[in-house]
C-alpha positions in Angstrom: -0.3 0.1 0.1 2.8 2.4 0.9 3.8 1.6 -2.6 1.2 2.6 -4.5 0.8 5.9 -2.7 4.3 6.4 -2.9 4.4 5.3 -7.3 0.9 8.1 -6.8 2.8 10.9 -5.9 5.4 10.4 -7.8 3.8 10.1 -11.3 1.4 13.7 -10.0 4.4 14.9 -9.5 5.4 14.6 -12.5 2.1 15.8 -14.5 2.1 18.6 -12.4 5.3 19.1 -13.5 4.6 18.5 -16.9 1.4 20.7 -16.9 3.7 23.8 -15.8 6.3 23.5 -18.2 2.8 23.3 -20.5 1.8 26.7 -19.4 4.7 28.6 -19.3 5.3 27.5 -23.0 1.8 28.2 -24.2 1.7 31.4 -21.9 5.1 32.8 -24.6 4.6 34.7 -27.0 6.0 34.9 -29.9 7.6 38.3 -30.7 6.2 39.1 -34.1 7.4 43.2 -33.2 10.2 44.0 -31.9 10.0 47.6 -30.9 7.2 49.2 -29.2 6.2 52.9 -27.5 5.6 53.8 -23.9 1.2 54.5 -23.8 0.9 55.9 -20.6 2.2 59.5 -19.0 4.3 57.2 -17.3 4.8 53.4 -17.6 6.1 51.3 -14.7 8.7 49.1 -15.4 9.5 46.1 -12.6 12.1 43.3 -11.9 9.6 40.3 -12.7 6.4 40.0 -14.6 4.5 41.0 -11.4 2.6 43.6 -10.5 4.4 43.4 -6.9 8.0 43.0 -8.4 10.4 45.9 -7.4 9.4 48.8 -9.4 13.0 50.1 -10.8 12.4 52.2 -13.2 10.0 54.3 -15.1 8.9 55.2 -18.9 7.3 58.6 -20.7 4.9 58.3 -23.0 6.7 57.9 -26.2 9.4 56.2 -25.7 11.0 53.9 -28.4 11.8 50.2 -26.4 13.3 47.2 -27.5 11.0 44.1 -27.2 13.6 41.5 -25.7 11.0 38.5 -24.9 7.3 38.6 -23.9 5.2 36.9 -22.0 1.2 36.6 -22.1 0.6 40.4 -20.5 4.3 41.2 -19.7 6.6 42.2 -22.2 10.9 42.5 -21.6 12.2 45.9 -22.8 15.0 47.7 -23.1 15.2 51.3 -22.5 17.1 54.3 -24.5 19.9 54.2 -21.9 19.6 50.4 -22.1 17.9 49.8 -18.6 15.7 46.3 -18.9 12.5 45.4 -17.1 8.8 43.9 -17.2 5.7 46.7 -18.8 2.6 45.3 -18.6 0.6 45.2 -22.2 -1.0 47.9 -20.8 1.8 50.5 -20.5 3.5 50.2 -24.3 2.2 49.8 -27.9 4.1 46.8 -30.2 5.3 48.3 -33.7 6.9 46.8 -36.3 10.1 48.6 -37.8 8.7 50.2 -40.2 6.1 51.7 -38.0 9.0 52.4 -35.2 10.6 54.1 -38.4 7.2 56.0 -39.6 7.3 57.4 -35.7 10.3 58.8 -35.9 10.2 61.0 -39.2 6.4 61.6 -37.8 5.8 65.4 -36.7 5.8 65.1 -32.8 6.1 67.2 -30.0 7.4 67.4 -26.3 4.9 68.6 -23.3 7.2 71.0 -21.7 4.9 70.9 -18.4 5.2 70.0 -15.1 1.5 68.0 -15.8 -1.6 68.7 -18.1 -4.1 66.6 -19.3 -5.2 65.3 -22.8 -8.7 66.4 -24.0 -10.9 64.9 -26.0 -12.1 68.2 -27.8 -11.0 71.7 -28.4 -12.6 73.0 -25.8 -10.8 73.7 -21.8 -14.2 71.4 -19.8 -14.2 68.7 -22.4 -13.9 65.2 -20.4 -10.4 64.0 -20.1 -8.4 61.3 -22.4 -5.5 60.9 -20.2 -2.6 63.1 -18.1 0.3 63.9 -19.1 4.0 64.7 -17.3 6.9 66.8 -18.5 8.7 64.6 -20.7 5.5 63.2 -22.8 6.0 62.8 -26.7 2.8 62.5 -28.7 2.7 63.0 -32.9 0.5 66.0 -33.8 -2.4 65.8 -36.1 -3.3 69.1 -36.8 -3.7 72.3 -34.9 -6.5 74.6 -35.2 -7.5 77.6 -32.5 -4.4 76.8 -30.6 -5.1 73.0 -30.1 -2.8 70.1 -31.2 -4.6 67.2 -32.1 -2.4 64.4 -31.5 -2.3 61.2 -32.0 -1.4 58.8 -28.7 0.7 55.9 -29.4 -1.7 53.5 -28.5 -4.0 55.0 -31.2 -6.1 57.9 -28.7 -6.9 60.6 -30.2 -6.8 63.7 -28.6 -6.2 67.5 -28.0 -3.2 69.6 -26.1 -2.3 73.7 -25.9 -0.5 74.3 -28.0 1.4 76.5 -25.8 2.4 73.6 -23.5 4.5 72.1 -26.3 7.3 72.3 -28.2 7.6 70.3 -31.3 10.6 68.2 -31.5 12.8 69.8 -34.3 12.8 72.7 -31.6 13.2 71.6 -28.5 16.3 68.7 -29.4 17.8 71.5 -32.1 18.2 73.6 -29.1 21.7 74.2 -26.7 21.4 72.3 -23.4 21.5 75.0 -21.1 22.4 74.7 -17.4 20.8 77.2 -15.8 17.0 76.0 -17.7 17.9 72.0 -15.8 18.2 74.4 -12.6 14.9 76.1 -13.7 12.6 72.8 -14.3 14.2 71.1 -11.0 12.8 74.2 -9.0 9.3 73.2 -10.8 9.7 69.9 -9.0 10.6 71.3 -5.6 8.4 69.0 -3.5 7.5 66.1 -5.6 7.4 63.1 -3.5 10.4 60.7 -3.7 9.7 57.7 -4.6 11.7 54.8 -5.3 11.9 53.9 -9.5 10.6 57.2 -10.0 11.8 58.8 -12.7 9.4 61.6 -13.5 7.5 64.6 -12.1 4.4 62.0 -9.9 7.6 60.9 -8.0 11.1 60.7 -8.5 14.0 59.0 -6.6 17.6 60.6 -6.7 18.8 60.1 -9.7 15.1 59.7 -11.4 15.1 63.5 -10.1 18.8 64.5 -12.2 17.7 62.6 -15.2 14.4 64.0 -15.9 15.5 67.4 -15.3 18.3 66.8 -17.8 16.2 65.3 -20.3 13.9 68.7 -20.8 17.2 69.9 -22.5 16.6 66.6 -24.3 19.9 65.1 -22.6 19.6 61.3 -22.4 21.6 60.2 -19.0 22.4 56.8 -17.5 19.1 55.5 -14.7 21.0 55.4 -12.1 23.0 57.9 -9.9 27.1 55.4 -9.6 26.3 54.6 -13.4 25.8 58.7 -13.9 29.1 59.2 -11.8 30.6 57.3 -14.4 30.6 59.9 -17.3 31.6 63.7 -17.8 33.9 66.2 -16.7 34.9 65.5 -12.9 35.6 68.7 -11.1 37.5 69.0 -7.6 34.3 69.0 -4.9 36.7 70.2 -2.2 37.0 73.8 -4.6 33.5 75.4 -4.5 34.5 77.7 -6.0 35.0 75.7 -9.1 31.8 73.9 -9.1 29.5 75.2 -11.9 25.4 75.2 -11.4 24.1 71.9 -13.4 27.4 70.6 -11.9 25.9 66.6 -10.4 26.4 66.2 -6.6 27.4 62.1 -6.0 27.2 61.2 -2.6 28.0 57.8 -0.8 30.2 56.3 1.6 32.9 56.3 -1.7 33.4 56.8 -5.0 33.3 52.7 -4.7 29.6 53.4 -2.8 27.7 55.7 -4.4 23.4 56.1 -3.4 22.6 59.5 -4.0 22.8 62.4 -6.7 21.9 65.9 -6.4 22.6 69.4 -9.0 24.4 72.0 -8.1 22.8 75.2 -8.1 25.7 77.5 -7.0 26.5 79.1 -3.5 26.8 75.4 -2.2 23.6 74.4 -2.8 22.5 71.5 -5.1 18.3 70.3 -5.2 17.3 66.8 -4.8 15.2 63.4 -3.8 15.4 63.0 -0.1 12.1 62.0 0.7 10.7 65.6 -1.9 12.7 67.4 -3.8 14.4 70.2 -1.5 17.2 72.1 -1.9 19.8 71.9 0.9 23.7 73.0 1.0 27.1 71.2 1.5 28.7 73.1 4.0 28.3 71.5 7.3 28.1 74.7 8.7 25.7 76.1 7.3 21.7 75.4 8.2 20.0 74.5 6.0 23.4 71.1 5.5 21.7 68.0 5.8 24.1 64.3 6.4 22.5 62.8 3.8 21.6 59.0 5.0 24.4 59.2 6.9 26.6 59.9 3.5 29.2 62.3 2.4 30.4 64.6 -0.6 32.1 62.2 -2.8 32.2 63.1 -6.7 31.0 65.3 -9.3 30.6 65.6 -12.7 29.9 67.9 -15.7 27.6 66.6 -18.1 27.2 69.7 -20.9 30.5 69.6 -21.7 30.4 66.0 -22.8 27.9 65.5 -24.7 27.7 62.9 -27.0 30.3 60.6 -24.7 29.3 57.5 -23.0 26.1 57.9 -21.0 25.7 60.8 -21.9 23.4 61.1 -25.5 21.7 63.9 -27.2 18.2 62.7 -28.8 18.8 64.3 -31.4 21.4 61.9 -32.4 19.7 59.2 -30.5 19.1 56.3 -33.3 16.0 55.4 -31.8 14.3 58.9 -31.7 15.5 60.2 -34.7 15.8 58.1 -38.6 19.8 57.0 -39.2 22.3 59.3 -40.6 24.1 56.7 -42.0 
């Protein structure tokens, strides 16, 4: 009797394993469209293909993505700065290479306000189709009565005030400006800290610096320790050598960087720690804060190193614009 029960248990376990393997295989989706565009104002990217998994980063509407793997309802994607993670199907629209090429030459616009809405008609009181945040991209189909008629990457049509938008060409062709980086950063004062956040709804420290620089048409790498590896490195012990918009990095030492902020002058810097706020690097200043027992360990100057490793102009990024070859 015991032997019979053991045999039955073994058979059931094998059947369960086979069923699980068949389920895994059947859930796998063939990748017929290897590219995608983010469709929500802010789309979440997680460490695993499940909603309970850690939020590792976010992408803004219109961000081009490379699809690496697909499991029913979830897509493993690569971002323009080569960060990878999993998105659920509601956050992106998969496209063919030809459709992506068409998007690269379409009349796109950059949303230039901290927040806003896509309306169902060119009337301020009309229903909302989608919210928007700084940095969202969409295609404009026409322009009338101060509104752009736009198409969101998932096909939704709506209207946005033209004065809140900048054409993709004007946005990417203008010279990046350190003072404007700071202007945008200050508009985000009070924004709550969100681990993995990269938008004006909520940011972590490196998502905050990334967002401020993205407003100037620059893609930085995702994490603080990565951002610290690129650009010029002014002497952090000589405050007079620091310039507004330089990045300041904090941690136990240069090998353990865990926090980043943007220098704004006279010893002050703006950063996301609990919320976006301003502090001072001078221990004697009343605005000094020992950021979670981290000290200033490195600096990086971005604007003198455009289109070097880890610092890419969007106008030259092949995922956003047609190849120059």
